[in-house]
Each structure stands twice: as C-alpha cells, then as structure tokens.
N, C-alpha and C positions, 0 to 999 in steps of 0.2 A: 152755522153749519155750511157745508160746501156741496153744491151740486156736482155730481160726478159725470165726467165724460169717459166712456168705457170702450175698450177694445173688443171687437168680435173676432174670434179665431176661426179661420176658414178650413178646419180639418175636413178631410174627404168624407167622413161619415156623417157630417152635419146635415140638417134639414135646410133646404134653400128657402123655406117659407115660414117656419114656426116663429123664429125670433123677429123677422120683419113684420109679421102679422101682429105680434104682441106690441111692437113699437109703433104700429100704424105707419110703417114705411113700405116702400115699394121693393119687392124682392129683386135682387140683382141677377138671379139665375145661378149664382155661385153658392156652395154650401156655407151655412153660417152655424157653426157647431156650438160655440161657447162664448158668452159675453162675460168677461172677467170684471169683478168689482172688488177693489182692494189695492194692496201695495206690493203684490208679487213683482219682483224685478223683471220677470219675463214680459209683463204687459200691465204696468201699473195704471190705475185710473188717474185722470188728470183733473185738477181743480184750479180755480182762479183765486189767487191770493195777491194782494197788493197790485191789482190791475194786470197781472201776468199769469198765464197758464203754467202750472208746474205739475210734475208727476207727484202723486201722493207719497210714494216712498221717500222722495227727497224732502218733502215737507215734514214727514215724521222723523227722518234722520236728523233734521235741524233742531228739533226740540221734542224728543220722544216722550218725556214725562208730561209735557203740556198736552200733547195730542192723544196719548194713550192712557194717561193717568199713572200715578206712582205704582199702584198695585199690579197692573198689567205689565208695565215696563220692568218692574222688579222680578216678576215671575217668569215672563217669556222673553225678556230682552227688549232691545229698542226697535221692535218691528211689530206691525200689526199681525197678531198670531193666527188670523183666519183669512181665508179667501172665499168670497161669495161668487156664485156663477149662475147664469141661466144656461142650461144645457139642453140642446135640441138634437136628438139622435134620429137619423133617417136610415141608418145602417148600423150594424153591431160594432161596438167598440172592441178593442182587443180584450181577450181573457187575461186577467191580471190579478196581482196581489200587492199589498203594501207592507213594508216592514214595520216592526215595532220600534220604539225610540232607541233602545240599546242596539238593535240591528242596524238602524240607520246611522247612528253615530260611528259604530265600528266599520260599517261598509264605506261610509264617506271618507273616514280617515285612511283606510287601506287604499282606496283609489287615489286619494291625494298623494299618499306616499309613493304610489306606483307611477305618478305623473300622468295619469289619464286626463286629457282635457275635459272640462266639465260639460262641454257640448258634444263630446264624442258619441257617435251612435251606439257604441257598445258599452257606454258608461251606465251603471245601474243607479248610483247614488249621486244626485246633483246637489244635495244639501244634507245636513245632519239631522233632519227632523223626520218624525213619523207623519202619517197621513190618514188619520181616521176621517171618515166623511159621512155625510148624510144627504140623501136625495129625497126631495119632496115633490110629488107629482102635481103638475098643473093640468095635464091631460092624462088619459090612460097611458101608463108607462110600463114598459116591459123590460125585464132583465133576468139575469141569472145570478144566484147568490148562495154561496156555501155548498158544501158537499151534501148530496142526498145520502140517506142510509144505504150502505153497500148492497144489501139484499134487494132494495127497491130499484137501484140502478141496474143490478143484474137482471131483474125482471123486465125492465124497459129494453135492455139490449137483447135479451133472449127472445122477446116478442118479435124482433125483426127477422129472425130466422136467417141470419147471415153467418155462414160457416166460419169465416175468419174472425168473427167476434167471440166465438165460443171460448177461446183461451182466456179472454178478459172476464167473461161471465164466470168461468171456473175460479179465477183468482178472487173475484169479489165474494164468492161463496166460501172459499177455502181458508181465509185468514181472518183474524180479528180486525176490527174496523180500521184502525190506523194503518196497519200493515197492508190491508187490502187496497185502501185508497192510494197509499204511497206506491205500491207495486204497479197498479194499473196506470196511474198517471205517468210514472216513470217509463213504463213500457211504451205507452202511446207517444210520448214526446221524444223518446230516444230511438224509435223505430226509423228505418229508412223511409224518408218522405215519399219517394217515388213508389216504393213497394206498398206503402200504406194507402196510397191514393186510390187504388182499386177498391179497398175496403171502405173508404170514405164515400166513394161514388155509389157503391152497392148499398151502403147504409142510408145514403140520401134517398135513393129510389124507394127503399123500404119505408122510410119515414113518410115520404109523400103518399105512398100507397095506404098506409095505416091511418095517417092523420091523427087527430086527437092529441094525446100527450106527446106524440112524436113530431107533430107539425112544426113547433118552434125550431127544432134542430134541422129540419129540411130547409127552413128559411135561412138559417145560418150558413148552410152549405152553398146556397146560391150566391152569397156574398164572398165566401171563401172556399171555392171548389178545391177539393183534394187536401185541405188543411187538416192536419191531425187534431187541431183544436176543436173541430166539430165533434170528434169522438170524446175528447176531454170534457167538452161542454155537457155531454150526456150524463156526466157524473154529478152535475150541479142541479140545484132546485130552480125551477122556472117560476118566476114571480110576475104578477100583473098588479100594479098599484092603481087604485082609483084616485081621482083628483083629491088632494088634501092628505092622502096617506104618504108615509115616508118609510125609508129603509136606511138603517144604520150599518156601516161596514167598518169593522175593526181590523186590526193587524192580522195578516196571514189568511184572510178569508178570500178565496178565489171568487171573482165576480166579473160580470160584463153587462153593460147596458145595451139594450137592443133597439128600442124605439121609444119616442115620446119626448115631451117637453117638461122640464122640471127645474126647481130651484135647488142648487147644490151648494153645500158649505163644507169646508174641510180645513184641517190644519194647513198652515202656509208652507206647503211642501210640493215637490214635483217628483217624488221617488216612486217609481213604478217598476215592478218586475213582471214581465209578460210571460204567458204560458200558452199562447195559441191565438188563432184568429187574427194573425198579423204577419206582415212580411218583415217586421223589425226584429232586432236582436233578442234572443232568448238565452239567458245564462242558466243552464240547467242546474249545476251544482248550487248556485246561490238561490235559485227558485225553490229547490227542494229543501233548502235550509230554512226558508222563510214561510213556506206554506204551512198552514195549520191543518193537519190531516184529521179532522174531526167533523162528523156529520151533525148538522144542526138544521132544524126547520127555521126558515127565515122569520124574524120577528117584525111584523109590519106595525109601524108606529102610528098612532093617532094623537093629535095634539091635545094636551090637557088644558081645559079652560080655567080661567081665574076670574075673580070678581071684576077686575079692571078691564075685562074683555080681551086680554092677551091670552093666546093659545100657544103653549110651549111644547116643543118636541124634546122630550127628555132623552139624553144620551150620557154615557160615561165620559165623553170628551171634555177636557178642561179648556182647550183653546177656542172653543166656540159654543155658542148657545143660539139656536134658531127658534123663532116664534113668529106668529102672525096675528094680525088684527083684521077681522072681517067686519067692517063697519057699515051699519045700516043707516038710513036717513034718520037724522035727529039724535044720533049717538052722542053722548057727552064727550067733551075733549078728554084725551088720555095724556097724562104726563109721562113722558119717556125719559126724563132726565136721569142720567146714570153716571157713576164714577168710572165707567169703562167706555172704550171707543165703540161706536155703532155705525152700521150701514143700514139704511132703510131703503127698501126696494118695493115699488108699487107694481102689482100685477093685474089690477082691475080698478076701474073707477077713476076718480080725480081728487084724492085727499090732499090735505095740506099739512106739511111738517114745518112748524114755525111759520115763517113768512113765505115758504117755498111751496108753490103748487106743483104737484107731480102727476104725471099721466103714466099709463102702463109702460113698463120697461125703464122708467127713469128712477134714479137713486140719488141719495145724499150721504155724505160722510159727516158724522156728528162727533167732534172731539170729546174726550172724557170730560164730564162735568158741565158741558154746555147745556143750558136749559132748552128743552124741546117739547112742544105740545103737538099732539096729532089731532086734527079735526077733519070733518067732512066724511064722505062715503067712499068705500072701496076696500081693496085688500092690500095690506102692507106687510111685507116680511121684514122682520127685525133681526139683524145679525149682530151679535156682540160676544163678549167673553164671559165665561162662567165667573160669577162674583165670588 
C-alpha cells in the first residue's frame, strides 16, 4: 500500500483551524477548506513508487487493471471512480445541485462542441460524470438539503411579516408542489438583484428578530448580504448532523453546507450548477433543467454495524462505498483485503494498516487485491467501490 500526500484546497469558506487541528499541525491563518484524497486531476494525491514521488492518477493511468482491479476498471473505466475529502466549512458554500449521469454526458458534449474551455468560469460541465455524494460529520455539521414542503416554506416566510415576500407565499400556496417550487425559485433567481436586495435585508432583520427556525437564514445573509440565494435557501430543509451521522445527496437535490468538519466522498466529478450564495456564474436555464422540484425530508444516515466491526453507510451510489471502523483497545485485527481499490483515512487514534502506522488526518491507498490488515485503536474511514 502507499501512504498518501494530499493537497489542501484554500477556498475562502474554509475553516482556518479544523483540518490543522485534526492533523496536529499549526494553523497558518489561511482558510483550509478541503483535503483531497484520490486521483482527481485537479489535485491528485501523491505516492512514492520506485523511490520517486508520483501523482496517483499517473500511477493508475500506467496500469489501471493492476491498481483498480479488473471489475472496477471494466465498469468505471481506467480511473479511480471516487474522491475522498476532509471538508471543513467555516462559512456557507454556494447553494448548488449536481446533474445525473445522462445530463452530465449531454452537457459536457454540448460544451465541448461549443468550444468552451474546460476551465472557463461560465462552464457548467467540466467532465461527463455525475456527482452523487455523501457527507459524514466528524463534528456537529450544519447544512441545507432538499426542498421543504411548500406549505411549510410558506409558513416560514409568512411569519416574517415582510410585505414583499407575500407574492412568494401566495405562489407556494396556489400551485401543486412541483409548480410552486419551480415558480418561486425561478422568480427569486431571475428578479433584479438590486431591487431584491431590499427584500433580502428586510428578511434578514426579521429572521434575526424571530430567531429559532429563522436563525440559520440570518446567518447566511451575514455572509452573503443582499444575495437572492438567501431567500432561495428558505425553501430548503435545515439539517444538523451529530458526529457519525451522514447525509446522502443525489442528482438534482439543491443543497449547501454551512459549517462543520466532515468526511466527504463522491463520484470523481467536478460538475456543479450553482443557484445562489455565490458571486460565481449561474446558468438559469440549465439549472432549472437539472433541479428536481420535489419536496423531501432529509434522510439522515447512521452506519450499519457488521460482525467484523465495519460500520457501513448504505447509499445507492455505485462509484463509492464508505464505511468506518471504531476500534477499541484489544480489538481483533480486521482483514480489509478486497478486489477493489481502497483509501483508508484515520480520524482518531493511531491504528496500523499493514506495516503503516497512521495518525489523524493520514491516509493510504491500497491497490485492488493487495492484502491489508487493520490493527490497533482509533477510527478509520474506508473508501472503496461497491462490489
């Protein structure tokens, strides 16, 4: 197996302390938002092979069947199908959705034909893959996920007693669920930003005054004053995860992470369509094509224990499978040998994978079929592919 050297992305919303504290490192004062573990070409992990450091994506490209196993390479192609991250939010991420696989393939092909550079700021599809994802909380973790039932959103907005919100309240009451959500989100995101700013400011003041269920949206507004996304966010469910709980996000589900430290795993994609809480490009026609206008209560996942001590987070995604081992003193060794590629990440303690001793924040890549035994105490997250 290979010890990973990983890149930390300094996005502005990142916590300056959460990832350094986990790693036992001194904070630099700069935001440290995400630590990427995997073979995404944007920031591949690095390993030492043959006495030289190499990017993991290049190692996999050189012999994908050996590194990934025949089944994974045959099903998902010659690349690691998942990306594992530590995510540390100190401010809200943009309100966003991800496309399904057919939408991603069609959108990527259309933008390729149009000659839009893959790194252009107005590009929607940077690859032809979908991006289901799972976030597992390491600390209390706050986010927004999925549309709230329209009548409940209408009640939340009406309680603010802001005159300029009343047309949206009426729309939420007047139409069936899908039409109501579509009309209100479209109206909010296509309104003149300067004209809507006064409504956002008045709404923010009312949220601060009322507190309770309104308080999270006041906090959003402090980070994005005047942004219509603050009002769009009020259509979504507010979720707080306790450590060990997780949230799965499928295609078309609007969401935003607000604060906390977590382990995130996703299909190896960078396709994001934004719908607020951001100064970045918003493609309204494409966004409205991709968003799933359906109200759902968020399903908070708890890991399912097995006799081996492995606790699995069950999702419908095929590109990844996330589990964890919470190992107490004296626990028997666990055989993790698998026919699929794996990344093991330690978040507590000092367990040992094979001959490699790991401390919090450290990780290893285990090629398909390589024997690996887990020993010692601590918490280890295991990322692999659905067999």
